C-alpha positions as CSV (number, residue, x, y, z in Angstrom):
1,M,-0.1,0.1,-0.1
2,D,1.7,3.2,-1.3
3,T,1.1,6.9,0.3
4,L,-1.4,7.7,-1.7
5,W,-3.6,5.1,0.0
6,I,-3.0,5.8,3.6
7,A,-3.5,9.3,2.4
8,Y,-7.1,8.5,0.5
9,I,-8.0,6.3,4.0
10,L,-7.0,8.6,6.4
11,S,-8.5,11.9,4.9
12,A,-11.8,9.5,4.7
13,G,-11.4,8.5,7.9
14,F,-10.9,11.9,9.2
15,L,-14.1,13.2,7.3
16,A,-16.4,10.4,8.7
17,A,-15.2,11.5,12.1
18,A,-16.0,14.7,11.6
19,G,-19.4,14.1,10.2
20,L,-20.4,11.5,13.1
21,A,-19.0,14.3,15.5
22,M,-21.4,16.5,13.6
23,V,-24.4,14.1,14.0
24,G,-23.7,13.4,17.6
25,A,-24.4,17.5,17.8
26,A,-27.6,17.6,15.9
27,V,-28.9,14.3,17.6
28,R,-28.1,16.1,21.1
29,A,-29.7,19.5,19.9
30,Y,-32.7,17.7,19.3
31,F,-33.1,16.5,22.4
32,E,-32.6,20.0,23.8
33,T,-34.6,21.7,21.9
34,E,-37.2,19.0,20.1
35,R,-36.8,21.4,17.2
36,E,-37.1,18.7,14.2
37,E,-34.9,20.6,12.1
38,M,-32.4,18.7,14.3
39,I,-33.4,15.4,12.5
40,Y,-32.6,16.3,9.3
41,L,-29.7,18.0,9.7
42,S,-28.2,14.7,11.3
43,I,-29.7,12.6,8.4
44,G,-28.1,14.8,5.7
45,F,-24.5,14.7,7.9
46,S,-25.4,10.8,8.3
47,V,-25.8,9.9,4.5
48,V,-22.7,12.3,3.7
49,V,-20.5,9.9,6.0
50,A,-22.3,7.2,4.5
51,S,-21.1,7.9,1.0
52,V,-17.7,8.8,2.2
53,L,-17.2,5.3,3.9
54,A,-19.2,3.5,1.1
55,T,-16.6,4.8,-1.4
56,T,-13.6,4.4,0.0
57,I,-14.6,0.5,0.8
58,V,-15.5,0.0,-2.6
59,G,-13.0,2.2,-3.8
60,I,-9.9,0.0,-2.3
61,T,-11.9,-3.4,-2.5
62,R,-12.5,-3.1,-6.3
63,E,-9.2,-1.3,-6.8
64,F,-11.2,1.9,-8.5
65,Q,-11.9,-0.4,-11.4
66,S,-14.7,2.1,-12.6
67,P,-14.2,5.1,-10.8
68,R,-16.1,7.4,-13.1
69,F,-19.2,5.3,-11.9
70,L,-18.2,5.2,-8.4
71,F,-17.7,9.0,-7.7
72,T,-20.9,9.7,-9.8
73,V,-22.9,7.5,-7.4
74,Q,-21.1,9.2,-4.7
75,Y,-21.8,12.7,-5.6
76,A,-25.5,11.7,-6.0
77,V,-26.0,10.4,-2.4
78,M,-23.8,13.1,-1.5
79,T,-26.5,15.4,-2.2
80,V,-28.8,13.6,-1.0
81,G,-27.6,14.3,2.4
82,F,-26.2,18.3,1.6
83,L,-30.3,18.2,0.4
84,F,-31.3,17.2,3.7
85,I,-28.7,19.5,5.8
86,L,-29.9,22.7,3.2
87,Y,-33.7,21.4,4.1
88,S,-32.8,21.6,7.9
89,I,-31.5,25.0,7.4
90,W,-34.3,26.5,4.9
91,G,-37.0,24.4,5.6
92,E,-40.1,25.8,7.0
């Protein structure tokens, strides 16, 4: 495993950790305020984290055989996550 792979795995891990911290903060905020927007925020961050982790795992196990498809799916799923985040900010 070369340096690029290690950097990719580490960056995905840091992004996942930061995203999960945001999920935890949103869930905690929901329990403190009972605002429905916090649920959408936590769902959005969960979807973003899931897309990053899934892309990393699938990309490494399949050695990025079809990167165009892999990253297209990742961006589509991330977009759904970001739409949840935007809805939590601007919805209602």
